[in-house]
PDB file of N, H, CA, C and O in Angstrom:
ATOM      1  N   UNK A   1      51.001  30.692 -56.898  1.00  0.00           N
ATOM      2  CA  UNK A   1      50.592  31.302 -58.300  1.00  0.00           C
ATOM      3  C   UNK A   1      48.996  31.148 -58.022  1.00  0.00           C
ATOM      4  O   UNK A   1      48.444  30.272 -57.355  1.00  0.00           O
ATOM      5  N   UNK A   2      48.572  31.935 -58.522  1.00  0.00           N
ATOM      6  H   UNK A   2      49.021  32.646 -59.064  1.00  0.00           H
ATOM      7  CA  UNK A   2      46.764  32.084 -58.481  1.00  0.00           C
ATOM      8  C   UNK A   2      46.700  31.163 -59.951  1.00  0.00           C
ATOM      9  O   UNK A   2      47.712  30.851 -60.578  1.00  0.00           O
ATOM     10  N   UNK A   3      45.315  30.805 -60.353  1.00  0.00           N
ATOM     11  H   UNK A   3      44.493  31.058 -59.843  1.00  0.00           H
ATOM     12  CA  UNK A   3      45.395  30.265 -61.882  1.00  0.00           C
ATOM     13  C   UNK A   3      43.814  30.271 -61.723  1.00  0.00           C
ATOM     14  O   UNK A   3      43.252  30.242 -60.628  1.00  0.00           O
ATOM     15  N   UNK A   4      43.093  30.317 -63.088  1.00  0.00           N
ATOM     16  H   UNK A   4      43.549  30.341 -63.977  1.00  0.00           H
ATOM     17  CA  UNK A   4      41.876  30.471 -63.617  1.00  0.00           C
ATOM     18  C   UNK A   4      41.454  29.126 -64.188  1.00  0.00           C
ATOM     19  O   UNK A   4      40.779  28.979 -65.207  1.00  0.00           O
ATOM     20  N   UNK A   5      42.004  28.019 -63.294  1.00  0.00           N
ATOM     21  H   UNK A   5      42.552  28.138 -62.466  1.00  0.00           H
ATOM     22  CA  UNK A   5      41.532  26.184 -63.800  1.00  0.00           C
ATOM     23  C   UNK A   5      40.501  26.290 -63.645  1.00  0.00           C
ATOM     24  O   UNK A   5      39.783  26.176 -64.638  1.00  0.00           O
ATOM     25  N   UNK A   6      39.825  26.586 -62.219  1.00  0.00           N
ATOM     26  H   UNK A   6      40.408  26.678 -61.412  1.00  0.00           H
ATOM     27  CA  UNK A   6      38.775  26.277 -61.943  1.00  0.00           C
ATOM     28  C   UNK A   6      37.501  26.789 -62.617  1.00  0.00           C
ATOM     29  O   UNK A   6      36.543  26.063 -62.882  1.00  0.00           O
ATOM     30  N   UNK A   7      37.563  27.984 -62.852  1.00  0.00           N
ATOM     31  H   UNK A   7      38.342  28.574 -62.637  1.00  0.00           H
ATOM     32  CA  UNK A   7      36.582  28.734 -63.925  1.00  0.00           C
ATOM     33  C   UNK A   7      36.466  28.294 -65.022  1.00  0.00           C
ATOM     34  O   UNK A   7      35.374  28.071 -65.546  1.00  0.00           O
ATOM     35  N   UNK A   8      37.691  28.072 -65.610  1.00  0.00           N
ATOM     36  H   UNK A   8      38.577  28.253 -65.184  1.00  0.00           H
ATOM     37  CA  UNK A   8      38.323  27.284 -67.078  1.00  0.00           C
ATOM     38  C   UNK A   8      37.045  25.876 -67.210  1.00  0.00           C
ATOM     39  O   UNK A   8      36.181  25.610 -68.046  1.00  0.00           O
ATOM     40  N   UNK A   9      37.406  25.358 -66.172  1.00  0.00           N
ATOM     41  H   UNK A   9      38.108  25.574 -65.493  1.00  0.00           H
ATOM     42  CA  UNK A   9      36.961  23.645 -66.240  1.00  0.00           C
ATOM     43  C   UNK A   9      35.260  23.646 -66.008  1.00  0.00           C
ATOM     44  O   UNK A   9      34.500  22.771 -66.425  1.00  0.00           O
ATOM     45  N   UNK A  10      34.860  24.898 -65.207  1.00  0.00           N
ATOM     46  H   UNK A  10      35.477  25.608 -64.868  1.00  0.00           H
ATOM     47  CA  UNK A  10      33.512  24.897 -65.153  1.00  0.00           C
ATOM     48  C   UNK A  10      32.722  25.668 -66.185  1.00  0.00           C
ATOM     49  O   UNK A  10      31.512  25.503 -66.342  1.00  0.00           O
ATOM     50  N   UNK A  11      33.312  26.352 -66.744  1.00  0.00           N
ATOM     51  H   UNK A  11      34.295  26.486 -66.617  1.00  0.00           H
ATOM     52  CA  UNK A  11      32.646  26.892 -68.377  1.00  0.00           C
ATOM     53  C   UNK A  11      32.306  25.828 -68.968  1.00  0.00           C
ATOM     54  O   UNK A  11      31.344  25.802 -69.735  1.00  0.00           O
ATOM     55  N   UNK A  12      33.100  24.707 -68.682  1.00  0.00           N
ATOM     56  H   UNK A  12      33.882  24.727 -68.058  1.00  0.00           H
ATOM     57  CA  UNK A  12      33.014  23.889 -69.878  1.00  0.00           C
ATOM     58  C   UNK A  12      31.938  22.471 -69.159  1.00  0.00           C
ATOM     59  O   UNK A  12      31.491  21.522 -69.802  1.00  0.00           O
ATOM     60  N   UNK A  13      31.798  22.679 -68.045  1.00  0.00           N
ATOM     61  H   UNK A  13      32.161  23.450 -67.522  1.00  0.00           H
ATOM     62  CA  UNK A  13      30.539  21.746 -67.590  1.00  0.00           C
ATOM     63  C   UNK A  13      31.836  20.464 -67.001  1.00  0.00           C
ATOM     64  O   UNK A  13      31.387  19.562 -66.292  1.00  0.00           O
ATOM     65  N   UNK A  14      32.965  20.451 -67.237  1.00  0.00           N
ATOM     66  H   UNK A  14      33.330  21.183 -67.812  1.00  0.00           H
ATOM     67  CA  UNK A  14      33.952  19.400 -66.632  1.00  0.00           C
ATOM     68  C   UNK A  14      34.278  18.968 -64.785  1.00  0.00           C
ATOM     69  O   UNK A  14      34.690  19.815 -63.992  1.00  0.00           O
ATOM     70  N   UNK A  15      34.072  17.937 -64.511  1.00  0.00           N
ATOM     71  H   UNK A  15      33.737  17.249 -65.155  1.00  0.00           H
ATOM     72  CA  UNK A  15      34.222  17.981 -63.175  1.00  0.00           C
ATOM     73  C   UNK A  15      35.744  17.800 -63.199  1.00  0.00           C
ATOM     74  O   UNK A  15      36.367  17.647 -64.249  1.00  0.00           O
ATOM     75  N   UNK A  16      36.533  17.837 -61.496  1.00  0.00           N
ATOM     76  H   UNK A  16      36.027  17.961 -60.643  1.00  0.00           H
ATOM     77  CA  UNK A  16      37.609  17.391 -61.656  1.00  0.00           C
ATOM     78  C   UNK A  16      38.249  16.286 -62.402  1.00  0.00           C
ATOM     79  O   UNK A  16      39.156  16.387 -63.229  1.00  0.00           O
ATOM     80  N   UNK A  17      37.534  15.007 -61.915  1.00  0.00           N
ATOM     81  H   UNK A  17      36.797  14.924 -61.243  1.00  0.00           H
ATOM     82  CA  UNK A  17      37.789  13.757 -62.443  1.00  0.00           C
ATOM     83  C   UNK A  17      37.865  13.877 -64.438  1.00  0.00           C
ATOM     84  O   UNK A  17      38.720  13.356 -65.154  1.00  0.00           O
ATOM     85  N   UNK A  18      36.698  14.711 -64.869  1.00  0.00           N
ATOM     86  H   UNK A  18      36.004  15.134 -64.287  1.00  0.00           H
ATOM     87  CA  UNK A  18      37.216  14.841 -66.384  1.00  0.00           C
ATOM     88  C   UNK A  18      38.388  15.489 -66.799  1.00  0.00           C
ATOM     89  O   UNK A  18      39.074  15.067 -67.731  1.00  0.00           O
ATOM     90  N   UNK A  19      38.641  16.468 -66.169  1.00  0.00           N
ATOM     91  H   UNK A  19      38.084  16.811 -65.412  1.00  0.00           H
ATOM     92  CA  UNK A  19      39.967  17.167 -66.315  1.00  0.00           C
ATOM     93  C   UNK A  19      41.016  16.625 -65.888  1.00  0.00           C
ATOM     94  O   UNK A  19      41.984  16.984 -66.560  1.00  0.00           O
ATOM     95  N   UNK A  20      41.345  15.727 -64.852  1.00  0.00           N
ATOM     96  H   UNK A  20      40.559  15.436 -64.306  1.00  0.00           H
ATOM     97  CA  UNK A  20      42.404  14.972 -64.736  1.00  0.00           C
ATOM     98  C   UNK A  20      42.343  14.074 -66.031  1.00  0.00           C
ATOM     99  O   UNK A  20      43.213  14.231 -66.888  1.00  0.00           O
ATOM    100  N   UNK A  21      41.395  13.184 -66.196  1.00  0.00           N
ATOM    101  H   UNK A  21      40.689  13.057 -65.501  1.00  0.00           H
ATOM    102  CA  UNK A  21      41.301  12.111 -67.315  1.00  0.00           C
ATOM    103  C   UNK A  21      41.940  12.883 -68.431  1.00  0.00           C
ATOM    104  O   UNK A  21      43.142  12.673 -68.596  1.00  0.00           O
ATOM    105  N   UNK A  22      41.460  13.574 -69.071  1.00  0.00           N
ATOM    106  H   UNK A  22      40.484  13.744 -68.937  1.00  0.00           H
ATOM    107  CA  UNK A  22      42.201  14.594 -70.021  1.00  0.00           C
ATOM    108  C   UNK A  22      43.369  14.662 -69.772  1.00  0.00           C
ATOM    109  O   UNK A  22      43.978  14.334 -70.791  1.00  0.00           O
ATOM    110  N   UNK A  23      44.302  15.001 -68.673  1.00  0.00           N
ATOM    111  H   UNK A  23      43.808  15.267 -67.845  1.00  0.00           H
ATOM    112  CA  UNK A  23      45.300  15.099 -68.766  1.00  0.00           C
ATOM    113  C   UNK A  23      46.312  14.511 -68.185  1.00  0.00           C
ATOM    114  O   UNK A  23      47.432  14.902 -67.857  1.00  0.00           O
ATOM    115  N   UNK A  24      45.652  13.329 -68.090  1.00  0.00           N
ATOM    116  H   UNK A  24      44.742  13.012 -68.356  1.00  0.00           H
ATOM    117  CA  UNK A  24      46.503  12.080 -67.667  1.00  0.00           C
ATOM    118  C   UNK A  24      46.952  12.124 -66.063  1.00  0.00           C
ATOM    119  O   UNK A  24      47.650  11.196 -65.655  1.00  0.00           O
ATOM    120  N   UNK A  25      46.592  13.110 -65.214  1.00  0.00           N
ATOM    121  H   UNK A  25      46.025  13.864 -65.545  1.00  0.00           H
ATOM    122  CA  UNK A  25      46.620  13.316 -63.940  1.00  0.00           C
ATOM    123  C   UNK A  25      45.750  12.680 -62.760  1.00  0.00           C
ATOM    124  O   UNK A  25      44.800  11.963 -63.075  1.00  0.00           O
ATOM    125  N   UNK A  26      46.024  12.902 -61.478  1.00  0.00           N
ATOM    126  H   UNK A  26      46.796  13.484 -61.222  1.00  0.00           H
ATOM    127  CA  UNK A  26      44.963  12.699 -60.689  1.00  0.00           C
ATOM    128  C   UNK A  26      44.046  13.273 -60.497  1.00  0.00           C
ATOM    129  O   UNK A  26      44.214  14.407 -60.947  1.00  0.00           O
ATOM    130  N   UNK A  27      42.429  13.086 -59.758  1.00  0.00           N
ATOM    131  H   UNK A  27      42.293  12.165 -59.393  1.00  0.00           H
ATOM    132  CA  UNK A  27      41.827  14.214 -59.841  1.00  0.00           C
ATOM    133  C   UNK A  27      42.342  15.228 -58.191  1.00  0.00           C
ATOM    134  O   UNK A  27      41.938  16.340 -57.851  1.00  0.00           O
ATOM    135  N   UNK A  28      43.328  14.315 -57.480  1.00  0.00           N
ATOM    136  H   UNK A  28      43.656  13.411 -57.757  1.00  0.00           H
ATOM    137  CA  UNK A  28      43.959  15.027 -56.162  1.00  0.00           C
ATOM    138  C   UNK A  28      44.545  16.074 -56.888  1.00  0.00           C
ATOM    139  O   UNK A  28      44.070  17.169 -56.588  1.00  0.00           O
ATOM    140  N   UNK A  29      45.333  16.094 -57.655  1.00  0.00           N
ATOM    141  H   UNK A  29      45.719  15.204 -57.898  1.00  0.00           H
ATOM    142  CA  UNK A  29      46.351  16.612 -58.633  1.00  0.00           C
ATOM    143  C   UNK A  29      45.477  18.057 -59.069  1.00  0.00           C
ATOM    144  O   UNK A  29      45.808  19.162 -58.640  1.00  0.00           O
ATOM    145  N   UNK A  30      44.337  17.839 -59.976  1.00  0.00           N
ATOM    146  H   UNK A  30      44.068  16.941 -60.324  1.00  0.00           H
ATOM    147  CA  UNK A  30      43.878  18.786 -60.244  1.00  0.00           C
ATOM    148  C   UNK A  30      43.232  19.660 -59.135  1.00  0.00           C
ATOM    149  O   UNK A  30      43.228  20.878 -59.310  1.00  0.00           O
ATOM    150  N   UNK A  31      42.696  19.146 -58.027  1.00  0.00           N
ATOM    151  H   UNK A  31      42.700  18.156 -57.885  1.00  0.00           H
ATOM    152  CA  UNK A  31      42.214  19.824 -57.113  1.00  0.00           C
ATOM    153  C   UNK A  31      43.426  20.775 -55.902  1.00  0.00           C
ATOM    154  O   UNK A  31      43.112  21.647 -55.092  1.00  0.00           O
ATOM    155  N   UNK A  32      44.777  20.218 -56.179  1.00  0.00           N
ATOM    156  H   UNK A  32      45.032  19.510 -56.837  1.00  0.00           H
ATOM    157  CA  UNK A  32      45.633  20.684 -55.405  1.00  0.00           C
ATOM    158  C   UNK A  32      46.161  21.876 -55.952  1.00  0.00           C
ATOM    159  O   UNK A  32      46.635  22.783 -55.267  1.00  0.00           O
ATOM    160  N   UNK A  33      46.027  21.876 -57.992  1.00  0.00           N
ATOM    161  H   UNK A  33      45.642  21.139 -58.548  1.00  0.00           H
ATOM    162  CA  UNK A  33      46.743  23.033 -58.313  1.00  0.00           C
ATOM    163  C   UNK A  33      45.718  24.250 -58.398  1.00  0.00           C
ATOM    164  O   UNK A  33      46.033  25.438 -58.328  1.00  0.00           O
ATOM    165  N   UNK A  34      44.037  23.581 -58.613  1.00  0.00           N
ATOM    166  H   UNK A  34      43.781  22.616 -58.670  1.00  0.00           H
ATOM    167  CA  UNK A  34      42.846  24.748 -58.511  1.00  0.00           C
ATOM    168  C   UNK A  34      43.426  25.552 -57.044  1.00  0.00           C
ATOM    169  O   UNK A  34      43.848  26.708 -57.029  1.00  0.00           O
ATOM    170  N   UNK A  35      43.362  24.941 -56.239  1.00  0.00           N
ATOM    171  H   UNK A  35      43.019  24.001 -56.251  1.00  0.00           H
ATOM    172  CA  UNK A  35      43.644  25.326 -54.432  1.00  0.00           C
ATOM    173  C   UNK A  35      44.708  26.382 -54.534  1.00  0.00           C
ATOM    174  O   UNK A  35      44.625  27.472 -53.970  1.00  0.00           O
ATOM    175  N   UNK A  36      45.563  26.053 -55.176  1.00  0.00           N
ATOM    176  H   UNK A  36      45.630  25.167 -55.634  1.00  0.00           H
ATOM    177  CA  UNK A  36      46.984  26.746 -55.174  1.00  0.00           C
ATOM    178  C   UNK A  36      47.816  25.953 -54.359  1.00  0.00           C
ATOM    179  O   UNK A  36      48.746  26.598 -53.876  1.00  0.00           O
ATOM    180  N   UNK A  37      47.786  24.936 -54.097  1.00  0.00           N
ATOM    181  H   UNK A  37      47.030  24.412 -54.489  1.00  0.00           H
ATOM    182  CA  UNK A  37      48.816  24.159 -53.067  1.00  0.00           C
ATOM    183  C   UNK A  37      49.838  23.492 -53.922  1.00  0.00           C
ATOM    184  O   UNK A  37      50.818  22.928 -53.435  1.00  0.00           O
ATOM    185  N   UNK A  38      49.625  23.554 -55.077  1.00  0.00           N
ATOM    186  H   UNK A  38      48.829  24.012 -55.472  1.00  0.00           H
ATOM    187  CA  UNK A  38      50.400  22.752 -56.203  1.00  0.00           C
ATOM    188  C   UNK A  38      50.762  23.787 -57.336  1.00  0.00           C
ATOM    189  O   UNK A  38      49.781  24.430 -57.708  1.00  0.00           O
ATOM    190  N   UNK A  39      51.845  24.068 -57.916  1.00  0.00           N
ATOM    191  H   UNK A  39      52.642  23.546 -57.614  1.00  0.00           H
ATOM    192  CA  UNK A  39      52.073  24.497 -58.852  1.00  0.00           C
ATOM    193  C   UNK A  39      52.838  23.452 -60.231  1.00  0.00           C
ATOM    194  O   UNK A  39      53.959  22.945 -60.176  1.00  0.00           O
ATOM    195  N   UNK A  40      52.115  23.376 -61.084  1.00  0.00           N
ATOM    196  H   UNK A  40      51.205  23.788 -61.128  1.00  0.00           H
ATOM    197  CA  UNK A  40      52.140  22.407 -62.162  1.00  0.00           C
ATOM    198  C   UNK A  40      53.659  22.310 -62.554  1.00  0.00           C
ATOM    199  O   UNK A  40      54.372  23.285 -62.790  1.00  0.00           O
ATOM    200  N   UNK A  41      54.020  21.099 -62.588  1.00  0.00           N
ATOM    201  H   UNK A  41      53.440  20.307 -62.396  1.00  0.00           H
ATOM    202  CA  UNK A  41      55.361  21.304 -63.832  1.00  0.00           C
ATOM    203  C   UNK A  41      54.989  22.067 -65.096  1.00  0.00           C
ATOM    204  O   UNK A  41      53.865  22.281 -65.550  1.00  0.00           O
ATOM    205  N   UNK A  42      56.318  22.473 -65.619  1.00  0.00           N
ATOM    206  H   UNK A  42      57.231  22.299 -65.251  1.00  0.00           H
ATOM    207  CA  UNK A  42      56.034  23.478 -66.763  1.00  0.00           C
ATOM    208  C   UNK A  42      55.439  22.187 -67.983  1.00  0.00           C
ATOM    209  O   UNK A  42      54.287  22.305 -68.402  1.00  0.00           O
ATOM    210  N   UNK A  43      56.313  21.010 -68.472  1.00  0.00           N
ATOM    211  H   UNK A  43      57.248  20.914 -68.132  1.00  0.00           H
ATOM    212  CA  UNK A  43      55.140  19.987 -69.434  1.00  0.00           C
ATOM    213  C   UNK A  43      53.343  19.984 -68.696  1.00  0.00           C
ATOM    214  O   UNK A  43      52.305  20.166 -69.334  1.00  0.00           O
ATOM    215  N   UNK A  44      53.465  19.749 -67.387  1.00  0.00           N
ATOM    216  H   UNK A  44      54.308  19.601 -66.870  1.00  0.00           H
ATOM    217  CA  UNK A  44      51.977  19.899 -67.096  1.00  0.00           C
ATOM    218  C   UNK A  44      51.094  21.304 -67.662  1.00  0.00           C
ATOM    219  O   UNK A  44      50.018  21.375 -68.256  1.00  0.00           O
ATOM    220  N   UNK A  45      51.734  22.013 -67.351  1.00  0.00           N
ATOM    221  H   UNK A  45      52.608  21.954 -66.869  1.00  0.00           H
ATOM    222  CA  UNK A  45      50.962  23.545 -67.623  1.00  0.00           C
ATOM    223  C   UNK A  45      50.975  23.854 -69.230  1.00  0.00           C
ATOM    224  O   UNK A  45      50.172  24.634 -69.742  1.00  0.00           O
ATOM    225  N   UNK A  46      52.019  23.124 -69.993  1.00  0.00           N
ATOM    226  H   UNK A  46      52.671  22.490 -69.577  1.00  0.00           H
ATOM    227  CA  UNK A  46      51.894  23.150 -71.315  1.00  0.00           C
ATOM    228  C   UNK A  46      50.587  22.604 -71.605  1.00  0.00           C
ATOM    229  O   UNK A  46      49.758  23.256 -72.241  1.00  0.00           O
ATOM    230  N   UNK A  47      50.297  21.082 -71.036  1.00  0.00           N
ATOM    231  H   UNK A  47      50.971  20.553 -70.521  1.00  0.00           H
ATOM    232  CA  UNK A  47      49.173  20.285 -71.512  1.00  0.00           C
ATOM    233  C   UNK A  47      48.266  21.039 -71.401  1.00  0.00           C
ATOM    234  O   UNK A  47      47.460  21.263 -72.304  1.00  0.00           O
ATOM    235  N   UNK A  48      48.242  21.671 -70.024  1.00  0.00           N
ATOM    236  H   UNK A  48      48.897  21.489 -69.291  1.00  0.00           H
ATOM    237  CA  UNK A  48      46.500  22.316 -69.539  1.00  0.00           C
ATOM    238  C   UNK A  48      46.475  23.375 -70.387  1.00  0.00           C
ATOM    239  O   UNK A  48      45.293  23.534 -70.692  1.00  0.00           O
ATOM    240  N   UNK A  49      47.365  24.435 -71.099  1.00  0.00           N
ATOM    241  H   UNK A  49      48.325  24.305 -70.851  1.00  0.00           H
ATOM    242  CA  UNK A  49      47.205  25.662 -71.662  1.00  0.00           C
ATOM    243  C   UNK A  49      47.031  24.777 -73.477  1.00  0.00           C
ATOM    244  O   UNK A  49      46.712  25.613 -74.323  1.00  0.00           O
ATOM    245  N   UNK A  50      47.131  23.905 -73.825  1.00  0.00           N
ATOM    246  H   UNK A  50      47.390  23.226 -73.138  1.00  0.00           H
ATOM    247  CA  UNK A  50      47.058  23.358 -74.901  1.00  0.00           C
ATOM    248  C   UNK A  50      45.250  22.851 -74.975  1.00  0.00           C
ATOM    249  O   UNK A  50      44.349  23.148 -75.760  1.00  0.00           O
ATOM    250  N   UNK A  51      45.302  21.970 -73.752  1.00  0.00           N
ATOM    251  H   UNK A  51      46.033  21.729 -73.114  1.00  0.00           H
ATOM    252  CA  UNK A  51      43.575  21.708 -73.968  1.00  0.00           C
ATOM    253  C   UNK A  51      42.712  22.624 -73.537  1.00  0.00           C
ATOM    254  O   UNK A  51      41.569  22.195 -73.378  1.00  0.00           O
ATOM    255  N   UNK A  52      42.937  24.041 -73.234  1.00  0.00           N
ATOM    256  H   UNK A  52      43.865  24.390 -73.363  1.00  0.00           H
ATOM    257  CA  UNK A  52      42.128  24.838 -73.030  1.00  0.00           C
ATOM    258  C   UNK A  52      42.323  25.986 -74.217  1.00  0.00           C
ATOM    259  O   UNK A  52      41.654  27.019 -74.237  1.00  0.00           O
ATOM    260  N   UNK A  53      43.120  25.725 -74.991  1.00  0.00           N
ATOM    261  H   UNK A  53      43.664  24.886 -74.975  1.00  0.00           H
ATOM    262  CA  UNK A  53      43.578  26.230 -76.344  1.00  0.00           C
ATOM    263  C   UNK A  53      43.624  27.888 -76.079  1.00  0.00           C
ATOM    264  O   UNK A  53      43.059  28.830 -76.635  1.00  0.00           O
ATOM    265  N   UNK A  54      44.806  27.763 -74.683  1.00  0.00           N
ATOM    266  H   UNK A  54      45.265  26.997 -74.232  1.00  0.00           H
ATOM    267  CA  UNK A  54      45.373  29.402 -74.479  1.00  0.00           C
ATOM    268  C   UNK A  54      46.540  28.936 -74.371  1.00  0.00           C
ATOM    269  O   UNK A  54      46.982  27.795 -74.513  1.00  0.00           O
ATOM    270  N   UNK A  55      47.274  30.448 -73.960  1.00  0.00           N
ATOM    271  H   UNK A  55      46.915  31.374 -73.845  1.00  0.00           H
ATOM    272  CA  UNK A  55      48.497  30.966 -73.280  1.00  0.00           C
ATOM    273  C   UNK A  55      48.896  30.505 -71.904  1.00  0.00           C
ATOM    274  O   UNK A  55      48.059  30.814 -71.055  1.00  0.00           O
ATOM    275  N   UNK A  56      49.846  29.913 -71.490  1.00  0.00           N
ATOM    276  H   UNK A  56      50.526  29.662 -72.180  1.00  0.00           H
ATOM    277  CA  UNK A  56      49.833  29.374 -70.297  1.00  0.00           C
ATOM    278  C   UNK A  56      49.974  30.977 -69.305  1.00  0.00           C
ATOM    279  O   UNK A  56      49.622  30.860 -68.131  1.00  0.00           O
ATOM    280  N   UNK A  57      50.346  32.064 -69.647  1.00  0.00           N
ATOM    281  H   UNK A  57      50.632  32.160 -70.600  1.00  0.00           H
ATOM    282  CA  UNK A  57      49.995  33.139 -68.970  1.00  0.00           C
ATOM    283  C   UNK A  57      48.400  33.558 -68.724  1.00  0.00           C
ATOM    284  O   UNK A  57      47.930  34.364 -67.920  1.00  0.00           O
ATOM    285  N   UNK A  58      47.837  32.839 -69.568  1.00  0.00           N
ATOM    286  H   UNK A  58      48.219  32.185 -70.221  1.00  0.00           H
ATOM    287  CA  UNK A  58      45.876  33.127 -69.465  1.00  0.00           C
ATOM    288  C   UNK A  58      45.681  32.382 -68.340  1.00  0.00           C
ATOM    289  O   UNK A  58      44.874  32.768 -67.494  1.00  0.00           O
ATOM    290  N   UNK A  59      46.257  31.439 -68.212  1.00  0.00           N
ATOM    291  H   UNK A  59      46.913  31.125 -68.900  1.00  0.00           H
ATOM    292  CA  UNK A  59      45.774  30.272 -66.962  1.00  0.00           C
ATOM    293  C   UNK A  59      46.221  30.787 -65.887  1.00  0.00           C
ATOM    294  O   UNK A  59      45.542  31.221 -64.956  1.00  0.00           O
ATOM    295  N   UNK A  60      47.694  30.753 -65.996  1.00  0.00           N
ATOM    296  H   UNK A  60      48.245  30.401 -66.752  1.00  0.00           H
ATOM    297  CA  UNK A  60      48.368  30.904 -64.453  1.00  0.00           C
ATOM    298  C   UNK A  60      48.979  32.387 -64.325  1.00  0.00           C
ATOM    299  O   UNK A  60      49.773  32.798 -65.170  1.00  0.00           O
ATOM    300  N   UNK A  61      48.615  33.088 -63.345  1.00  0.00           N
ATOM    301  H   UNK A  61      47.970  32.753 -62.658  1.00  0.00           H
ATOM    302  CA  UNK A  61      48.983  34.539 -62.919  1.00  0.00           C
ATOM    303  C   UNK A  61      49.549  34.598 -61.956  1.00  0.00           C
ATOM    304  O   UNK A  61      49.260  33.769 -61.093  1.00  0.00           O
ATOM    305  N   UNK A  62      50.570  35.569 -61.689  1.00  0.00           N
ATOM    306  H   UNK A  62      50.805  36.242 -62.390  1.00  0.00           H
ATOM    307  CA  UNK A  62      51.545  35.908 -60.961  1.00  0.00           C
ATOM    308  C   UNK A  62      50.771  36.370 -59.790  1.00  0.00           C
ATOM    309  O   UNK A  62      49.677  36.893 -60.003  1.00  0.00           O
ATOM    310  N   UNK A  63      51.242  36.231 -58.474  1.00  0.00           N
ATOM    311  H   UNK A  63      52.130  35.806 -58.301  1.00  0.00           H
ATOM    312  CA  UNK A  63      50.472  36.769 -57.244  1.00  0.00           C
ATOM    313  C   UNK A  63      51.061  38.168 -57.219  1.00  0.00           C
ATOM    314  O   UNK A  63      50.706  38.972 -56.357  1.00  0.00           O
TER     315      UNK A  63
END
């Protein structure tokens, strides 16, 4: 699944660690999600969407 996480994070000048801290996950998890190596659980996807004040569908895109 493709996603816009890296772009959204960069727009806010957040490092991967900054985002990880806010989501209470590891930096490695953020990296894996950004590179498409890992799809987040539904609860994590909702936390990401809430953090960016966006709908999940606007962050995570079908291939």
